[in-house]
N, C-alpha and C positions, 0 to 999 in steps of 0.2 A: 581386477587385474590392474597393475600399475602401468603407466604409459611407456616406460622404457622397455618392459618385457613385451608388450604388444607390438611396439615398433620393430623389435628384433625379429619377430616371427612373421611380419607382414611380407607377402610376396609382391613383386612389382606388378603393375597393371598389365603389362605385356610380357609374356615369356617367349624366349627363343629356344627351340629344342636344339640340343647339341647334334653335331654331325656324327653319324655312326660309321665305323669301319665295317668291312665285310664280316658278316657273321655276328655282329653285336646286336643286342636287343635293348630297346629302351624299357626300363622297368618302372619308372615313375619318379615322384618327388619325395625327398626325405628331409625332415627337419631334425637337425642334430646340433645341440648346444646353441640354440638360438639362430642358426643359419641354415638356409635351405640349399640343397644340391640336387642335381639330376643324378639318378642311379642308372648305370648301364651294365648289363650282364655281358661278360666276355664269352666268346664262343666255345672255348675248350672246357672239358670236364676232367677232373682227376679221379681215377678209380679209388677204391678204398686204399688209404695210405697208412704208413707206419706211425702216424701221429700228427698232432697239431703243428709242431714246429716244421715238419716236412711240408704240410699243407700251406703254411704261411710262406715258406720259401718258394713253393711251386707257384703260388699266386703272384709273387713278385716277378718270377720268370715270365709270367704272362703279361707283364706291365700293368698289374692291377694289385688288388688286395682281396683278402677274404672279406665277405660282407660282415657288418656288425649284426648283432641280434635284431635291432630295429630294421635294418636293411633286409635281413632274411624274411621278416614278416611281410615287407613290401613285395619281395620276390615271390613268396608263397601266394600272396593275394593277387598279383598281377601276371605272373609267368609260371604257374604251377606245372604246366606241361613240359617245361624245359628241364625238369629235374626227375630223376628216378625216384621211386617211392622208397627213399632210404634216408639215412642220417647224413647231414652235411655240417662241417665245421664252420663256426663263425670266427671272427677275429677277436671276439670279446672274451678276455680272461674272466674267470670267476673270482669275484672280490672275496678276499679272506682265505683263499686256498690257492697258492701259487702253482700247484701242479694240476689245476682244473681249468677248463674253459667251457664255454657254452656251445651248443649245437642244436640243430633243428631237424625234425623228421618231416620230409616233404611228402608225407602221405596225408596227414591231417593237421599239420602246422605246429605240433607240440614242440616246445623248447625245453631243454634241460641242460644240466652241466654234467661233465664227467672227466675222468683222468685224461690228461693230454696225450697219453700213449695209446688211446683207443684207435682202432682202424676204421676211419670214416671217409666219406667222399668229400670233395671240395669243388667249388666253383669260384671264379674270380670276378670281381666287379671293378669298375672305375667310376669316379665321381667327377662331376663338372659343377663347380660353384655357380650360384646364381647371383 
């Protein structure tokens, strides 16, 4: 591994956990594009929705975002009991197919992609840069 890549992924010697608002849960650390951030699960859950776009809009209304595929894996690993055993939208579009996006099953962690008009659940997250 070259030195610049290693430096970009290094965590500081001391981490300060972010302040959580009522109902928020700390999910863990996520490395994305060479930068670490804290991942926080917001309290509300959206029942099955009319599609990915509506889920993205709902997450913004919660002052958050849908989690990325990588963040969903962290959520499944660290907070599985906070999800129904059902499919949840991610914010990650499927490369090469504009009408598809990724989602995850919070029963056993399986991720796949499907049409953005599928009716799936949604949870919102917020990120705090380190």
